[in-house]
VOGU-3710 file (C-alpha; in Angstrom, 3 decimals, decimal comma):
1> kgivagsyht> -9,036/-7,991/8,201  -8,209/-4,307/8,297  -8,291/-0,971/6,519  -6,063/2,109/6,812  -6,213/5,563/5,231  -3,359/7,856/4,295  -3,743/11,453/3,161  -4,982/10,537/-0,320  -4,972/6,744/-0,509  -6,498/3,786/1,291
11> cawtvagqay> -5,261/0,229/1,788  -6,909/-2,884/3,145  -5,873/-6,457/3,799  -7,922/-9,620/3,895  -8,092/-12,371/6,510  -5,788/-14,369/4,189  -3,260/-11,493/4,291  -3,680/-10,184/0,736  -3,211/-6,400/0,512  -4,974/-3,956/-1,810
21> cwgwnssgql> -4,642/-0,173/-2,188  -6,501/2,542/-4,114  -6,560/6,324/-4,385  -3,867/8,799/-5,396  -0,638/7,179/-6,581  1,753/10,132/-6,864  4,751/8,276/-5,421  3,963/4,590/-5,776  2,195/4,426/-2,405  -0,332/1,937/-3,796
31> gagnsvgmgs> 2,399/-0,698/-4,083  1,214/-1,895/-7,482  4,257/-0,772/-9,457  5,258/2,681/-10,581  3,627/2,371/-13,988  0,130/1,820/-12,562  -1,794/5,041/-12,107  1,288/7,146/-11,374  0,269/10,762/-10,929  -3,419/9,933/-10,969
41> svasplavng> -6,165/8,501/-8,845  -7,068/4,811/-8,991  -10,683/4,041/-8,065  -10,490/0,232/-7,957  -8,367/-1,665/-5,417  -5,023/-2,853/-6,818  -3,128/-5,810/-5,356  0,110/-4,855/-3,622  3,072/-6,421/-5,457  5,163/-9,129/-3,877
51> dlvwanltag> 2,826/-12,019/-3,052  3,452/-11,489/0,667  1,075/-12,344/3,508  0,362/-9,152/5,452  -0,409/-8,998/9,170  -0,731/-5,208/9,344  -0,509/-2,075/7,191  -0,242/1,641/7,871  -0,587/4,516/5,424  1,056/7,931/5,478
61> tdhtcgvtad> 0,946/10,916/3,168  2,801/9,473/0,157  3,902/6,100/1,489  2,588/2,841/2,903  4,277/0,422/5,297  3,363/-3,059/6,370  4,477/-6,012/8,457  4,184/-9,511/7,047  2,915/-12,525/8,947  6,602/-13,496/9,300
71> gvgycwgagq> 7,346/-10,201/11,090  9,266/-8,520/8,254  8,634/-4,815/7,641  8,351/-3,175/4,215  7,601/0,345/3,008  6,860/1,719/-0,458  6,097/5,091/-1,990  7,874/8,361/-1,228  11,140/7,914/0,617  12,788/11,321/0,464
81> yg> 12,959/11,491/4,264  14,299/7,974/4,760
//
């Protein structure tokens, strides 16, 4: 349904609202858990944890944010600036 690109990672979500991310995972911005590819690049799309239905995503430098179909916002990755 959509695709967004951050500085070093990319995320996409399907028509059914499933989200996937790939690329650099220095701060957990892929949303697949901190043990997956931390400090390295991930070439294959990884499912974002949480089993949520996504309506929209946006990607920043070291973080990703999204809004679910229910209108709830979430962010993951670097959070040193709030």
